[in-house]
N, C-alpha and C positions, 0 to 999 in steps of 0.2 A: 503494498500500501504506500502509495507517494506521499510525502508531509505538505502537510500546506506553507505559503511563503506566509512572510507576515503581513504582507498587503492584504493576501486571500481570507487571514484571520483578522485583519482589522477591518476590514468592508464587511464581512460577515457579522462582526461584532455588532458595526455601525448598524446593520438591519435587523439586527436580533433586538436591539435598545430601540429603536425605531416600532418596529411589531409587537412589540412588547409596553410601548408606552412607558418606557422607564426615562424617568429623569427630563420630559420632554419641561421647556421653559417656552412655549409660543402656543397659540390655538390660531388658525386660521379659517377663515369662514368666507364663502364667497357673496354675491352680491343676491344670487336668487335663493339664497338659503334662509327662507323668512321663517322658520322654525328652530326653537330655542332648543340647544345640545348639538345640531348640526355644526361640526367642526373639526377641523383636521389638528392633531397635536403631530408637534413638528421638535425642531432643535434651533434655536437660533444660528449657532456655528456652523452647522450644515447647511442651513439655508443660505446662511454669506458667503460660505466657500464655493457653494453652487451656483448662484446667481447675483451678479451687481444691482439687479433690481432689489431682490431683498436686502442685499446687503446695505442699499440709501435706507430702504424704509428701516429697518432693525437700526441703524446709527442717528435716528433721528431724538433729539435732547425728550421729546417727548413718550418715545419708549425707552430709553436709554435709563430715566428717572425714576420708571415704576420699577417697584421690589414685588409684586405680587404677578399673576401668570399673565401674561397678554393675550387678548385676543386680536388680531388684527382683521379687520373687513376688507375683501379686495372687492369692490361695487361691479368693477368692468369684467371679473371673473364668474361662468358659473361656477356650480359645485365641481359637475366631470372635470370640466378642465381644469380648476383647483388641482384637483386627485391627480389628472394626469400629469402636472405640473410637478408634485410636490415627489411623485414616485421615482 
């Protein structure tokens, strides 16, 4: 059996904590999600690393100043689009 590389272990670990929703620090909500509780849990660090748009959003003073779990509504996206973007 071949051993996994450090990169494979790291990526697998990231996927696992996202799936298990461990240590999430932000929730994303689409503009068409009018129901309460319809949000996607995520990690600010991963979003910032993967997207310049999320990096700019997460570096605003409003987001940086909060100490609670933030919910960011992206009004221009549909829920299915947001799911595809985060995956």
